[in-house]
N, C-alpha and C positions, 0 to 999 in steps of 0.2 A: 305123647307125654307120658306115657308110662316109659318107655323106651328112653326118649331123650330127654323131655324134661322140660317140655314146651308146651307152652298155654296157646287154644287160638284167642287173635287178638279182634274182639267183636264193631267192628264197622261200619255194616249199613241193615239195615230194617227192610227186606223184597216181600213180597209179595206178589204171589203168584195163582191164575185163576183159570178153572178149565171149561169152556163156556160152550156147550152143546149143539151140534148145528141146527137145531132145532128153534133154538133160542134167541140165538146174535142173525143180525141180518146188519149187515152189510160188506159192502163192495171187497171181491175178490182180491184185492188192488196188490200193490207194494207199499202200501199207504196202509199198514195194517191188518191180517184177515188175508193172506196170499195166498198161496196156493202149500197142498204138504211139503212139509219143510221149509217152506220160504220163511226168512227170517226179516224182521223191518224192525230200527231203531229209528228214538224220538227223542227228544230232549227239550224242556220247556224250562222255568225258571228252581233248578237245583232238582228237577224232578228226571230220569229217564226211563223211557217205557218201550218195553221190547213185544213185537206178537210173534206165534207163527198159525200157519196157516195147521191143521190136524188131517190126517188123511181119512177119516171118519166123515168132515168139513166142519168140522168145530176149529176150536180157534182157543190158544194158549196165548196169555198175555199176562203182565208180568208191570211190576212199577218201583222204584228205590228213589227214595228223597231223603236226602240229604240233611236234611235239618231233621228228620225223625230220631227217636234213641233206637238203638241198635237192639237192644235186648226188651222193648216194652212191645205186651201186644198191642196191636192196635184198633183191630175191630170183636169188641167184645158183643156187638145185638147187628142186627139186620139195620138196625137207625142208626146206629155209629157209622155201619159201614156206608149205610147212603148217605148221610150226610155229608161223611170224607168223600166220596166220592162225585159228588152233587157239586161242590165248594170248588174241586181242582179239575174236572172234567166237564163241567156243564154251560161253558162260553164259547164260542166260536172259533177262539185261537186254536185250539186243538180237533183234529182235521173230523170228518162224523162218522170214520169207523170207529175212532179208538172213544170218540162219544160212545157211541154202538156201544161198545166192548163196556164199557164203563155201565150203561144203564141195561144192559142184560146182566150183570152180575151181581150174585146173592150168595148170603154168607157163606151157605156149604160151598160154594165154588170156590175159597180162597183159602189159603195154604200160606200162612206165617213163617217166614224165615231168618235167620241172620247170618249176614256176610261175615267171616270172618276172614283173617288173611293168619299166617305165621311168623316168628322174627324167623330172620334169615339167621340157620344153625347149619357145622360144620359137623354135625354129627344127624347120620340117618342110620346110622346102625349098629351091632353089636355079635359080636360071634356068628351064627347060624342065620341072623335074622337083619334086613334092608328093609328100607322105605323108596315109594315111590309117588310121583305123582301130588297130588294134597296131601296127604300125610306124611311126602319130608316138604313140602316148599309152597303150602298154600298159596297164594297169589288173588289180590282183588280182581276183579274181569275187569278194571278199565281199558287194558290190552286185549284180550280177547284169546290170550294165550295159554290159558289153564290146560286144556286137552291136550293142543297139539304139545307142549313143554313134556305133560304126560308119556306120551307117546316116545319124545324122546327117550325118556329115562328107558321104556321099554325095550327101545334099539340100541341105545348102549347098554344096558344090561345085558343084552343076549347075545351083545359080539364078545362081552366079557366072558361070560360062561363058557362061550365057542372058543374063545383065548386057552381060558386055565382049567377050565372046567365045572361041576357045577360046587366052587370051594369058595371058604373065607378068603383067600385072596380077590376073586371074582368077583365078590361083592364089596370090598373097599377099593377096586380098582375101577368099580362104579361109581361108587358114590363121589371119589375125589376126582373123578371126569366131568361131572356134570354139577356140582356142587357150584361152581365160577358160575357159570352160566345159568343158570337156575337164581343163585343171588340177586345178579345181576336181571334178569326180570321180576322177581319181586319188590326191588328196592324201585326199578325207573314205573312198578304198576302204581306202587304206593306213590310214588312222584306226579304221576297221572290223578288219579283220586283228588289227590292232595290240588295239583292245578287248576284241576275239573269244578272244584267247592271253589276256592275261590273266589272263578271266573262268576259262576252262578250265583254266591252271596252276592256282590259287590254291582249284579243287575236292580 
């Protein structure tokens, strides 16, 4: 924001929960709670859930709901958490693993976060400074390409520094090279997020 004047645009409210192995009882399969590093993605009515098995036997799970205000605090007490999770995951329409994770979650396990994007920008740097990754082109997670896009930035920046030395010319060449592709991904992720929200709200 200081460098290019762009402020993040809040879009979604996400919650992340880390459950220790001795508290959550679920099958270690691909429908949540799989092996270490194994991700699973599920969707309900305007609600998306991601789970990942951890190396110590625990589980990370997160949820985003398009109907939640992006910056509001959702869980202010254990009772509020319990009521919300029971209402969302208490019926048999969700897999047993997801219901087990929701039941095992306590307020101390939960981290709330605002998922934001940046406007498409045609200025990433100035002088001896440049930006890369989310600092330059934060996009919504609808395409799951944030990390790979940042690695593409690194690859191009290294190539330009090798070509032109550690110089302002290398930085500006890097920026000009990466901006079009990153702008396209930002716009596509925004379109996919909007499309998903429209489909979910029509159900």
